[in-house]
C-alpha positions in Angstrom: -37.1 102.8 -41.4 -37.5 99.0 -42.1 -33.9 98.3 -42.3 -33.3 100.0 -39.1 -36.0 98.0 -37.3 -34.4 94.7 -38.8 -31.0 95.8 -37.6 -32.3 96.2 -34.0 -34.0 92.8 -34.0 -30.9 91.1 -35.2 -28.8 92.7 -32.4 -31.4 91.7 -29.8 -31.4 88.2 -31.1 -27.7 87.9 -30.8 -27.8 89.3 -27.3 -30.3 86.7 -26.3 -28.3 83.9 -27.8 -25.2 84.9 -26.2 -27.0 85.2 -22.8 -28.4 81.7 -23.2 -25.0 80.2 -24.1 -23.4 81.8 -21.0 -26.0 81.3 -18.4 -28.4 78.7 -19.8 -26.5 75.3 -19.0 -28.5 73.0 -16.8 -26.7 71.9 -13.7 -24.8 68.6 -13.8 -27.0 65.8 -12.5 -26.0 64.5 -9.0 -25.2 60.9 -8.7 -26.2 58.8 -5.7 -23.3 58.0 -3.2 -21.2 54.9 -4.1 -21.7 53.3 -0.7 -24.4 53.4 2.0 -24.2 55.9 4.8 -21.5 54.8 7.4 -19.8 52.3 5.0 -16.2 53.4 3.9 -15.6 53.7 0.3 -13.7 51.1 -1.6 -10.5 52.1 -3.3 -8.1 50.3 -5.6 -4.5 50.0 -4.6 -3.5 52.1 -7.5 -5.9 54.9 -6.4 -4.3 55.1 -2.9 -1.4 57.7 -3.1 1.8 56.3 -1.5 0.5 53.0 -0.7 2.6 49.9 -1.9 1.6 46.3 -1.6 3.2 44.8 1.3 6.0 42.4 0.5 5.2 38.7 1.3 7.0 37.2 4.2 9.4 34.5 3.1 8.4 31.0 3.9 10.8 28.6 5.6 11.2 24.9 4.7 8.3 22.8 5.6 8.8 20.4 8.5 9.1 16.7 7.5 5.9 14.9 7.0 6.5 12.5 9.8 9.0 13.9 12.2 8.5 11.0 14.8 9.3 8.3 12.2 12.8 8.2 13.6 11.6 7.4 17.0 9.2 4.6 15.9 9.6 1.1 16.8 8.2 -1.6 14.7 7.5 -5.3 15.0 6.4 -8.1 12.8 4.0 -10.9 13.6 3.4 -14.2 11.8 3.5 -16.3 9.8 -0.2 -16.6 8.9 -1.0 -19.5 6.6 -4.0 -17.8 4.9 -5.1 -14.4 3.9 -8.3 -14.9 6.2 -6.0 -15.5 9.2 -3.9 -12.5 8.4 -6.9 -10.2 7.8 -8.6 -11.4 11.1 -5.2 -10.3 12.9 -5.1 -7.0 11.1 -8.7 -6.2 12.0 -7.9 -6.9 15.8 -4.7 -4.9 15.9 -5.5 -2.0 13.7 -7.4 0.2 16.4 -4.5 -0.3 18.8 -1.4 0.7 16.7 -0.4 3.9 14.8 0.2 2.1 11.4 -0.2 -1.4 10.2 0.5 -3.4 6.9 1.0 -6.9 5.6 3.4 -8.6 3.3 3.5 -11.9 1.6 6.5 -14.3 1.5 7.2 -17.8 0.4 7.8 -20.7 2.9 9.2 -24.1 2.3 7.1 -26.6 4.0 8.2 -30.3 4.5 5.7 -32.8 3.1 7.7 -35.9 4.5 10.6 -37.9 3.5 10.5 -40.3 0.5 12.5 -43.6 0.4 12.9 -45.1 -3.0 15.1 -46.8 -5.4 16.1 -44.6 -8.5 14.4 -45.2 -11.8 15.5 -48.3 -13.7 16.3 -48.3 -17.5 13.0 -49.9 -18.4 9.7 -51.1 -17.0 10.9 -54.8 -17.1 14.0 -53.9 -15.2 11.9 -52.1 -12.6 9.5 -55.2 -12.3 12.5 -57.5 -12.0 14.0 -55.4 -9.1 10.5 -55.5 -7.4 10.5 -59.3 -7.6 13.9 -59.2 -5.9 12.6 -57.1 -3.1 9.6 -59.4 -2.6 11.9 -62.4 -2.4 13.8 -60.7 0.5 10.6 -60.2 2.3 10.3 -56.6 1.6 6.7 -55.3 1.6 5.2 -51.8 1.1 6.9 -50.9 -2.3 5.3 -49.6 -5.4 6.6 -49.4 -9.0 5.9 -46.0 -10.5 4.5 -46.6 -14.0 4.0 -43.0 -15.4 5.1 -39.5 -14.9 8.6 -38.0 -14.1 9.4 -40.8 -11.6 8.6 -43.6 -14.1 10.3 -47.0 -13.3 11.2 -45.7 -9.8 10.4 -48.0 -6.9 8.8 -46.3 -4.0 9.7 -47.7 -0.7 7.5 -45.3 1.5 6.7 -41.8 2.4 7.5 -40.9 6.1 6.7 -37.8 8.2 9.4 -38.5 10.6 13.0 -38.3 9.4 14.2 -41.0 11.8 11.7 -43.6 10.4 12.7 -42.8 6.9 16.4 -43.2 7.6 15.7 -46.6 9.3 13.8 -47.7 6.1 16.7 -46.5 3.9 19.3 -48.4 5.9 17.1 -51.7 6.0 16.7 -51.7 2.1 20.5 -50.8 1.8 21.5 -53.6 4.0 19.9 -56.0 1.4 22.1 -54.6 -1.4 19.9 -52.2 -3.0 20.7 -48.6 -3.8 18.1 -47.0 -1.6 17.8 -43.2 -1.6 16.0 -40.7 0.6 14.7 -37.2 -0.3 12.7 -34.7 1.7 9.7 -33.6 -0.2 9.3 -29.8 0.2 6.3 -27.7 -0.8 6.6 -24.0 -1.5 3.6 -22.1 0.0 2.7 -18.4 0.4 2.6 -17.1 4.0 1.7 -13.6 5.4 3.3 -11.3 8.0 1.7 -8.3 9.7 4.0 -5.4 10.4 3.0 -2.6 12.8 4.3 0.5 14.6 4.3 0.1 18.4 2.3 2.7 20.3 4.5 5.5 21.8 3.1 4.9 25.3 4.7 1.3 25.5 3.6 -1.8 27.0 2.0 -3.1 23.9 1.4 -7.0 23.7 -0.2 -8.4 20.6 -1.4 -11.4 22.7 -4.0 -9.2 24.4 -5.8 -8.8 21.1 -4.9 -12.3 19.6 -5.4 -14.6 22.5 -4.6 -18.2 21.9 -2.4 -17.7 19.0 0.8 -19.3 20.4 1.7 -20.5 16.8 2.8 -17.0 15.9 6.2 -15.5 16.2 7.1 -11.8 16.7 10.2 -9.8 16.2 11.6 -6.5 15.5 11.7 -5.1 11.8 12.6 -1.8 10.0 9.9 0.7 10.3 7.8 1.7 7.2 
């Protein structure tokens, strides 16, 4: 009797476990929607069936950076003796031209004409020649006693070439080997180059009145 009751309990227990395994799973939890109501759901390109990334359109060559450069016309203005003059001119012209720049050059400026007797072999020879000049009523001479021109006899420095040539001829007529040289100094000067406005009619004198000492001319554009 006991074994029969135990057998019935075991069978009932097995039936219960089988029913729990079959029907006892809790429903899967429901997740909240991925997007807010009314907002379409985002999808990756790989998730979209049949969708392929659009091919990029080929890009043509970029246009030149300055197509109008071939039509530009440029002028140069100068020379300006100092950077102060040059910068003042650039400041006055810059608002009225498309582009502007400056450049530096070397200029040779005459410092007058020197009439002289070439250096003698010694100081005594130079002094003897000076006494000979004085004996012939020549005034305004000077014996150079030092430097590169030592023992040279200076007969004058003239701003006008004609006066220098007359002095040379006068001394040569007395039998002396008079010479004449132009004294030249190398100085920096400055030019302002600018692109003329396309509308035409530009005149730099409008912005730099009174500068009649300046020269202008056409130059290659930059």
